[in-house]
VEXDREN-2710 file (C-alpha; in Angstrom, 1 decimal):
% VEXDREN-2710
k/r/px/py/pz
1/MET/-0.1/-0.1/0.2
2/ILE/1.4/3.6/-1.1
3/GLU/1.6/5.9/1.7
4/ASN/-0.5/9.0/1.3
5/ASN/0.8/12.3/3.1
6/HIS/-1.8/14.7/1.2
7/VAL/-4.2/16.3/3.3
8/PRO/-7.8/15.7/0.9
9/LEU/-10.2/18.7/0.8
10/VAL/-12.9/16.0/1.4
11/THR/-13.3/12.6/4.2
12/ILE/-15.6/10.2/3.2
13/GLY/-16.5/8.6/6.7
14/LEU/-18.3/5.6/5.9
15/THR/-19.4/3.5/9.0
16/VAL/-20.5/-0.1/8.9
17/TYR/-21.9/-3.0/10.8
18/ASN/-22.2/-6.6/8.8
19/GLY/-22.1/-5.1/5.4
20/ALA/-21.0/-7.6/3.2
21/PRO/-23.8/-7.8/1.2
22/ARG/-23.6/-4.4/0.0
23/ILE/-20.4/-2.6/1.2
24/ARG/-18.5/-3.5/-2.6
25/ARG/-21.5/-1.4/-4.4
26/ALA/-21.0/1.6/-2.2
27/LEU/-17.0/1.1/-2.2
28/ASP/-17.3/1.0/-5.9
29/THR/-19.1/3.8/-6.3
30/VAL/-16.9/6.2/-4.1
31/LEU/-14.0/5.2/-5.9
32/LEU/-16.0/6.1/-9.3
33/GLN/-16.0/9.5/-8.3
34/THR/-14.9/12.1/-11.1
35/TYR/-13.5/14.3/-8.1
36/GLY/-11.0/12.8/-6.7
37/ASN/-9.1/15.2/-3.7
38/PHE/-10.7/12.5/-0.7
39/GLU/-10.0/10.3/1.9
40/LEU/-12.1/7.5/2.9
41/ILE/-12.2/6.3/6.5
42/ILE/-14.0/3.1/7.1
43/SER/-14.9/2.3/11.0
44/ASP/-15.9/-1.3/10.8
45/ASN/-18.0/-1.6/14.2
46/CYS/-16.7/-5.0/14.9
47/SER/-18.4/-6.6/11.9
48/SER/-19.1/-10.5/12.4
49/ASP/-19.2/-11.0/8.6
50/ALA/-16.7/-11.0/5.6
51/THR/-17.1/-6.7/6.2
52/GLU/-13.3/-6.9/7.3
53/LYS/-12.0/-8.8/4.4
54/ILE/-13.8/-6.9/1.4
55/CYS/-12.3/-3.8/2.9
56/ARG/-9.1/-4.8/3.7
57/GLU/-8.7/-5.9/0.1
58/TYR/-10.3/-2.6/-1.4
59/GLU/-7.6/-0.3/1.1
60/MET/-5.2/-2.6/-0.4
61/LYS/-5.9/-1.4/-3.9
62/ASP/-6.3/2.6/-3.0
63/SER/-4.1/4.8/-0.8
64/ARG/-6.7/7.4/0.0
65/ILE/-9.2/4.8/1.8
66/ARG/-8.3/3.9/5.8
67/TYR/-10.1/0.5/6.7
68/VAL/-10.1/0.8/11.2
69/ARG/-11.8/-2.7/12.8
70/GLN/-12.9/-1.6/16.2
71/ALA/-12.3/-4.3/19.0
72/LYS/-15.7/-3.7/20.3
73/ASN/-19.1/-2.8/18.9
74/LEU/-19.1/0.7/19.8
75/GLY/-22.8/1.8/18.7
76/GLN/-23.9/3.8/16.5
77/VAL/-23.6/7.1/17.4
78/ASP/-19.9/6.7/18.6
79/ASN/-18.9/4.8/15.4
80/LEU/-20.1/8.1/13.4
81/ALA/-18.3/10.2/16.1
82/TYR/-15.1/8.0/15.6
83/VAL/-14.8/9.4/11.7
84/ILE/-15.8/12.7/12.2
85/GLU/-12.7/12.7/14.8
86/GLU/-10.4/11.0/12.7
87/ALA/-11.3/13.4/9.6
88/ARG/-8.3/15.6/7.9
89/GLY/-10.5/16.8/5.4
90/GLU/-12.2/20.7/5.4
91/TYR/-15.3/19.1/4.3
92/PHE/-17.0/15.9/5.3
93/LEU/-19.6/13.7/4.2
94/TRP/-21.0/10.5/5.9
95/ALA/-21.6/7.3/4.1
96/ALA/-23.0/3.9/4.8
97/ASP/-22.3/0.6/3.4
98/ASP/-25.7/0.7/1.5
99/ASP/-25.3/3.8/-0.2
100/TRP/-24.9/4.8/-4.2
101/ARG/-23.6/7.2/-5.6
102/ASP/-23.4/9.1/-9.2
103/PRO/-19.8/9.6/-10.6
104/LEU/-20.4/13.2/-10.1
105/PHE/-22.0/13.3/-6.6
106/LEU/-18.6/15.1/-5.0
107/GLU/-17.9/17.1/-7.9
108/LYS/-21.4/18.7/-7.8
109/LEU/-21.5/18.7/-4.3
110/VAL/-17.4/20.5/-3.6
111/GLU/-18.2/22.8/-7.0
112/ALA/-21.1/24.2/-4.7
113/LEU/-19.8/24.3/-1.2
114/ASN/-16.4/26.4/-3.2
115/ARG/-18.9/28.3/-4.7
116/HIS/-20.6/29.7/-1.9
117/PRO/-17.9/29.6/0.7
118/GLU/-20.7/31.2/3.0
119/HIS/-22.7/27.8/2.8
120/SER/-21.8/25.3/5.4
121/VAL/-24.1/22.1/3.8
122/ALA/-24.4/21.1/0.6
123/MET/-27.0/18.8/-0.3
124/CYS/-28.6/16.7/-3.3
125/SER/-31.6/15.0/-4.5
126/TYR/-31.7/11.4/-4.1
127/THR/-34.1/8.0/-4.4
128/ASN/-34.0/5.5/-1.7
129/VAL/-33.8/2.0/-3.6
130/TYR/-34.8/-1.2/-1.5
131/PRO/-32.7/-4.4/-1.1
132/ASP/-35.9/-5.4/-3.2
133/GLY/-35.2/-3.3/-5.9
134/GLU/-38.3/-0.9/-5.0
135/VAL/-38.1/2.5/-5.3
136/ARG/-39.9/3.8/-2.8
137/ASN/-39.0/7.6/-2.2
138/THR/-37.2/10.4/-4.3
139/VAL/-36.8/13.7/-2.9
140/ILE/-36.2/16.2/-5.8
141/LEU/-34.4/19.5/-5.1
142/SER/-35.8/22.5/-7.1
143/LYS/-33.4/25.0/-6.3
144/ALA/-29.8/25.1/-7.0
145/TYR/-27.1/27.3/-6.5
END
């Protein structure tokens, strides 16, 4: 693995517990982003499935990824707090093992934040797709900055 001392603009904090069935797709959509100046911190909340094996495989392939396996299950709130505390980026994005992102996702949000430094949050429209493939709700934001 190549050591990465570059401080990224964006930290993606991905928390996971027993996410083996879903995490490859989530990691692939992060790594396919057109905006590449990010670090990905994966905090595994002491999973008992193949999550660790999968995450370590990805960590070996990309120096922007740092995988941390917690020694015990911290609970969801403390696991989320962990990735925030470890973040080095100016911007922070929470992620989960079941999130899929368009390749332009980070590029568009970073672009919006850079254009409007007075803003502290960027958001986009989204669709919830459930494990059975059904789309149950979509949120369309109509005002763009």
